[in-house]
C-alpha positions in Angstrom: 0.0 0.0 0.0 1.3 3.4 -0.9 2.4 5.6 2.1 4.0 8.7 0.6 1.0 11.1 0.4 -1.4 9.6 3.0 -0.8 12.1 5.8 -1.6 10.9 9.4 2.1 11.2 10.2 3.8 12.5 13.4 6.5 15.0 14.0 8.0 12.5 16.5 7.7 8.7 16.2 7.8 6.6 19.4 7.7 2.8 19.7 6.9 1.8 23.3 7.6 -1.8 24.5 5.0 -2.1 27.3 1.4 -0.9 27.9 2.6 1.2 30.8 4.9 3.1 28.4 2.0 3.7 26.1 0.0 5.1 29.0 2.9 7.3 30.1 3.4 8.7 26.6 -0.3 9.5 26.2 -0.4 11.2 29.7 2.6 13.4 28.9 1.0 14.3 25.5 -2.3 15.2 27.2 -0.5 17.4 29.8 1.2 19.2 26.9 -1.8 19.4 24.6 0.0 17.3 22.0 -1.9 15.2 19.5 -1.2 11.4 19.2 -1.9 9.1 16.2 -1.5 5.4 16.7 -0.1 3.1 14.0 0.3 -0.6 13.7 1.0 -2.1 10.3 0.1 1.1 8.4 -2.8 -0.5 6.5 -5.3 2.2 7.7 -3.0 5.2 7.4 -5.1 6.6 4.6 -8.4 6.2 6.6 -9.7 9.4 8.0 -7.8 12.5 9.2 -7.8 15.8 7.4 -4.7 17.1 9.1 -1.3 16.3 7.6 0.4 15.3 10.9 0.1 15.1 14.6 2.7 15.8 17.3 3.4 12.1 18.0 3.1 9.0 15.9 2.7 6.2 18.4 3.8 2.9 16.9 2.6 -0.4 18.3 5.3 -2.4 16.4 7.0 -3.6 19.6 3.7 -4.8 21.2 3.4 -7.9 19.1 3.2 -10.9 21.3 0.6 -13.6 22.1 0.3 -13.2 25.8 -2.0 -16.1 26.6 -3.7 -18.8 24.6 -6.1 -21.2 26.1 -7.3 -23.8 23.5 -9.6 -25.4 26.0 -11.5 -22.1 26.6 -11.0 -21.1 23.0 -9.7 -17.7 24.0 -6.5 -15.8 23.1 -5.0 -12.6 24.6 -2.6 -10.7 22.3 -0.9 -7.3 22.3 -2.3 -4.7 19.9 0.6 -4.8 17.4 0.2 -8.5 16.7 -0.7 -9.2 13.1 -3.8 -11.2 12.1 -1.5 -13.7 10.3 0.5 -14.4 13.5 -2.7 -14.8 15.5 -4.3 -17.3 13.1 -1.0 -19.2 12.6 -1.0 -19.7 16.4 -4.6 -20.8 16.6 -4.3 -23.1 13.5 -1.9 -25.3 15.4 -4.9 -26.2 17.6 -7.3 -26.4 14.7 -8.9 -23.1 15.8 -9.2 -19.6 14.2 -10.2 -16.0 14.6 -12.7 -15.8 11.7 -11.8 -12.2 10.8 -10.7 -11.7 7.2 -9.5 -8.1 6.8 -7.3 -7.0 3.9 -3.5 -7.5 4.2 -3.5 -10.0 7.2 0.4 -10.1 7.2 0.4 -6.4 7.9 -2.9 -5.6 9.6 -2.6 -5.7 13.4 -5.3 -6.7 15.8 -5.3 -3.2 17.4 -6.1 -1.6 14.0 -8.7 -4.2 13.0 -10.5 -3.8 16.4 -10.2 0.0 16.3 -11.8 0.1 12.8 -14.2 -2.8 13.5 -12.8 -4.2 10.3 -14.0 -7.4 8.5 -14.1 -9.0 5.1 -16.5 -11.3 3.1 -16.9 -13.8 5.9 -18.7 -11.1 8.0 -22.0 -12.7 6.8 -21.5 -15.8 9.0 -19.0 -14.7 11.6 -19.6 -10.9 12.1 -17.1 -8.2 12.5 -14.3 -7.5 15.0 -16.9 -6.4 17.6 -18.3 -9.9 17.7 -15.1 -11.6 18.6 -13.6 -9.2 21.3 -14.3 -10.3 24.9 -11.8 -8.1 26.6 -9.6 -5.0 26.1 -6.9 -3.1 27.8 -6.9 0.6 26.8 -4.7 3.5 27.8 -6.6 6.7 28.4 -5.4 10.4 28.3 -5.0 10.4 32.1 -2.3 7.7 31.9 -4.5 5.0 33.3 -4.9 1.5 31.7 -8.5 0.6 31.7 -9.8 -3.0 31.5 -13.1 -4.1 29.9 -14.6 -7.5 29.5 -12.7 -10.6 30.6 -10.7 -13.6 29.4 -13.5 -16.2 29.3 -16.5 -16.1 27.0 -19.1 -16.3 29.8 -17.7 -13.2 31.5 -19.9 -10.2 30.3 -18.7 -7.6 32.8 -17.7 -4.5 30.9 -19.4 -5.7 27.7 -20.8 -2.3 26.9 -17.4 -0.7 27.2 -16.1 -3.2 24.6 -18.9 -2.2 22.3 -18.0 1.5 22.7 -14.3 1.1 22.1 -14.4 -1.3 19.2 -14.8 0.7 16.0 -13.9 4.1 17.7 -10.7 4.4 15.6 -8.5 5.1 18.6 -10.3 8.4 19.4 -11.4 7.3 22.9 -8.3 5.4 24.0 -5.3 3.5 22.7 -5.8 -0.3 22.7 -2.8 -2.1 24.1 -4.2 -5.6 24.5 -7.1 -7.7 23.1 -8.7 -10.9 24.3 -10.5 -12.8 21.5 -12.9 -15.7 21.4 -11.9 -18.3 18.8 -13.8 -20.7 16.6 -13.1 -24.3 15.4 -11.3 -24.4 12.1 -13.7 -25.8 9.5 -13.3 -29.4 8.6 -14.2 -29.0 4.9 -14.8 -26.0 2.6 -16.3 -25.5 -0.8 -16.8 -22.4 -2.9 -19.3 -22.2 -5.8 -18.6 -19.3 -8.1 -21.5 -18.3 -10.4 -20.5 -16.0 -13.3 -23.3 -14.1 -15.1 -23.2 -12.2 -18.4 -23.8 -8.5 -17.9 -27.3 -8.5 -19.3 -28.4 -11.5 -17.2 -26.9 -10.3 -13.9 -29.4 -7.5 -13.2 -32.3 -9.9 -14.0 -31.2 -13.3 -12.4 -29.0 -12.7 -9.4 -31.4 -11.2 -7.0 -34.2 -13.8 -7.4 -31.6 -16.6 -7.0 -30.2 -15.0 -3.8 -33.7 -14.5 -2.4 -34.4 -18.2 -3.0 -31.1 -19.3 -1.5 -31.6 -17.2 1.7 -35.0 -18.7 2.2 -33.6 -22.2 2.5 -31.7 -24.2 5.2 -28.4 -23.4 3.5 -25.7 -21.6 5.7 -23.3 -19.8 3.4 -20.2 -18.2 4.8 -19.9 -15.7 2.0 -22.2 -14.3 -0.7 -19.7 -12.0 -2.3 -20.8 -10.2 -5.5 -18.2 -8.8 -7.9 -18.4 -6.6 -10.9 -16.7 -7.6 -14.2 -13.3 -6.0 -13.6 -13.0 -7.8 -10.3 -14.3 -11.1 -11.9 -11.7 -10.8 -14.7 -8.9 -10.2 -12.2 -9.7 -13.1 -9.9 -11.4 -15.7 -12.1 -10.2 -14.6 -15.6 -13.9 -14.4 -16.7 -15.8 -11.4 -17.9 -19.1 -10.9 -16.2 -20.6 -10.5 -12.7 -19.5 -13.2 -10.2 -21.1 -14.5 -7.0 -18.8 -16.4 -4.7 -20.8 -18.7 -2.3 -18.6 -20.3 0.4 -19.7 -23.2 2.6 -17.9 -24.6 5.7 -18.9 -27.7 7.6 -18.3 -31.4 7.6 -17.9 -32.7 4.0 -21.4 -34.3 3.9 -23.1 -31.1 4.9 -21.1 -29.1 2.4 -21.8 -31.5 -0.4 -25.6 -31.2 0.2 -25.4 -27.4 0.0 -23.2 -27.5 -3.1 -25.7 -29.8 -4.7 -28.5 -27.3 -4.0 -26.6 -24.6 -5.8 -26.0 -26.9 -8.9 -29.7 -27.7 -9.0 -31.1 -24.2 -8.5 -28.6 -21.9 -10.3 -30.0 -19.9 -13.2 -29.3 -21.3 -16.6 -27.6 -18.1 -17.6 -24.8 -18.7 -15.0 -21.5 -20.5 -15.4 -20.5 -22.5 -12.4 -17.0 -23.1 -11.1 -16.4 -25.0 -7.9 -13.3 -24.9 -5.6 -12.6 -27.1 -2.6 -10.5 -27.0 0.6 -7.0 -25.7 -0.1 -8.2 -24.0 -3.3 -10.7 -22.0 -1.3 -8.2 -21.0 1.3 -5.8 -19.9 -1.4 -8.4 -17.9 -3.2 -9.4 -15.9 -0.1 -5.8 -15.4 0.8 -5.3 -13.9 -2.7 -8.4 -11.9 -2.3 -7.3 -10.4 1.0 -3.9 -9.3 -0.5 -5.3 -7.6 -3.6 -3.8 -4.2 -4.2 -5.2 -1.4 -6.2 -2.4 1.0 -7.2 -3.2 4.7 -6.6 -6.9 3.9 -6.1 -9.2 5.6 -3.7 -10.9 2.9 -1.5 -14.6 3.4 -0.6 -16.7 1.5 1.9 -20.4 1.4 1.3 -22.9 0.4 4.0 -26.4 -0.5 2.9 -29.2 -3.0 3.3 -28.0 -6.5 2.3 -29.7 -6.8 -1.1 -29.0 -3.2 -2.1 -25.4 -4.4 -2.5 -26.3 -5.7 -5.9 -27.7 -2.4 -7.0 -24.7 -0.5 -5.8 -22.3 -2.8 -7.6 -24.3 -2.4 -10.8 -24.4 1.3 -10.3 -20.6 1.5 -10.0 -20.3 0.1 -13.5 -22.8 2.6 -14.9 -21.0 5.5 -13.2 -17.8 4.7 -15.1 -19.4 5.7 -18.4 -18.2 9.0 -19.7 -15.6 9.4 -16.9 -11.9 8.9 -16.8 -12.1 6.4 -13.9 -11.4 2.7 -13.6 -13.3 0.8 -10.9 -13.1 -2.5 -9.1 -16.0 -3.4 -6.8 -17.4 -6.2 -4.6 -19.9 -6.5 -1.8 -21.5 -8.9 0.6 -25.1 -9.6 -0.2 -25.3 -11.3 3.3 -24.0 -8.3 5.3 -24.4 -5.1 3.3 -20.8 -3.9 3.1 -19.4 -3.1 -0.3 -15.9 -2.1 -1.2 -15.0 0.1 -4.3 -11.6 0.9 -5.6 -11.5 3.8 -8.1 -8.6 5.5 -9.9 -8.3 8.1 -12.6 -8.9 11.8 -13.1 -12.6 11.4 -12.7 -12.4 10.0 -9.2 -13.9 13.0 -7.4 -17.1 13.2 -9.4 -17.4 9.4 -9.2 -17.2 9.4 -5.4 -19.6 12.4 -5.1 -22.2 10.7 -7.3 -21.8 7.3 -5.7 -22.1 8.9 -2.2 -25.2 10.7 -3.2 -26.8 7.5 -4.4 -25.9 5.7 -1.2 -27.2 8.4 1.1 -30.4 8.7 -0.8 -31.0 5.0 -0.1 -30.3 5.5 3.6 -26.8 4.1 3.4 -23.3 5.7 3.5 -20.1 5.8 1.5 -16.9 6.7 3.3 -13.3 6.8 2.2 -11.1 4.2 3.8 -7.9 4.8 1.9 -7.1 7.9 0.0 -4.2 10.4 -0.3 -4.3 13.3 2.0 -5.2 15.8 -0.8 -8.2 13.6 -1.9 -9.5 13.3 1.6 -9.5 17.0 2.1 -11.1 17.8 -1.3 -13.8 15.1 -1.3 -14.3 14.6 2.5 -14.0 11.3 4.2 -17.4 10.8 5.9 -20.2 12.3 3.8 -23.3 13.6 5.5 -23.1 14.1 9.3 -25.4 11.5 11.0 -28.3 12.5 13.2 -26.6 10.9 16.2 -23.5 13.0 15.9 -24.1 14.9 19.1 -24.0 11.6 21.0 -20.6 10.8 19.5 -19.2 14.2 20.3 -20.5 14.0 23.9 -18.7 10.7 24.5 -15.5 12.1 23.0 -15.6 15.1 25.2 -16.0 12.9 28.3 -13.2 10.5 27.5 -10.8 12.7 25.7 -11.7 16.3 26.6 -8.6 17.9 25.0 -9.1 16.0 21.8 -5.5 14.7 21.6 -6.3 11.1 20.6 -6.3 10.4 16.8 -7.9 13.7 15.9 -10.3 13.8 12.9 -10.1 10.0 12.3 -13.8 9.2 13.2 -17.3 10.0 11.9 -17.8 13.6 11.1 -14.1 14.5 11.9 -14.2 13.7 15.6 
C-alpha cells in the first residue's frame, strides 16, 4: 500500500515496548496538549484524518506478542501490534481460528482491526471484530490502563465498554491488548462461483439469492463482484457471485448440490474445494489497487447488488477505472476507483448511497483527496452523542484527531 501522500504522520515517532509506556506517553502528551496518532502495520494510514500530521506517531510495532492462549477455553490474549497472520497461525496449530478476514493480514494488526471494527467477506457468517472481542486493555489520556470484559466467553462484565471502544478508531483510548474468542477451524470448505453475463446479472442474481436465503443453507460468503474484479480473480468477464460453505464434508456436499440444481441457466458454475478455497481468499485479502481511492459502502443487504451495478454505470463518460465487490449477506461493499474522474465518481456514488439510507466513506485515499472530497459524507443524526462521548473520555481531543465519523 502506498504511504507517501497519506498524511496521518507525526513529527515524532515513538515505539513503546509495554502498555505502561503507552499510557505514560499519552499522559505526557495530554499534559502538553500534544496530539497522538497510533499506527500498527500502516494498512489504515489513509483512513480518516484531514490534518497532515500530529505531534506524536505512536507505533505499536513492539507490542506484538501472544500473551496467553487457552485452546480449551477457545480464547487468546494478544498485544495490539500482533498481526492477524500471526494470531491465526498460532490458533491453527490447535485447529482453531479467529474468523476475521480483513485485507492484508500479514500487515494488519489486531489493534487496528479492532479500532476500525474491520471485517471481510466472511462477516456474513462470523460478524465483524466487535463480535469476537471479549476483553480489552486501553490506555486513556489520564495515563490509566482501563480494562473491559474478561478472558472467558461467559464473562460479560464491561461488555458495553467493549462495544463502545471497538470501532472508535482510537479516538477514545489506545488499545494495548485484546482478548478474543476463537472458533473451530472448518473441517471442509467449498466455494461455488457463479458468473453471469452483464445483461443476465441484473435480472437473475437477486431472485436466485432470495431463494437461497429462504432455505436451510448456511453460506459463509455471498460476495458479489463486478466484471473488472471477476476478470482479475477468475479470468472471466461478467458479474460473479462467490458462495462459500464450511462444515463437515457431507453437509457441504448437500449445499453445493442445491446450488447446482437451482442456479440460473444463464450462469456458469466453477467449484473450488478446501486448499483451493483457502488460497483464493488469501489472494483476495492481499489484492492491491495502485493509486486507487478505497470506498466503503454500507447498505441493506440486497442493495449491494444495485450499488455494484451502479458502480459500473458511473464509469461511463468518466476517466475512472473501478473494481468493486460487496457482501449480499452483510451489506458492506468495497469500491476501488482510480483516474482523473475519481472526485465526481465518489460524489455521485455517495449521493446515491445516502439517498437509499446508506453511506459511502473513504477508507484509503491520499491526504489531498480526503481534504477535497471529504471522508465521511453527511453528518449522521446521532453525531451529538458521539461528540458527547468524545468530550467525556478525551476532553482535550488529543487522541487520533479527525479520524472518526464527522471528523471527531
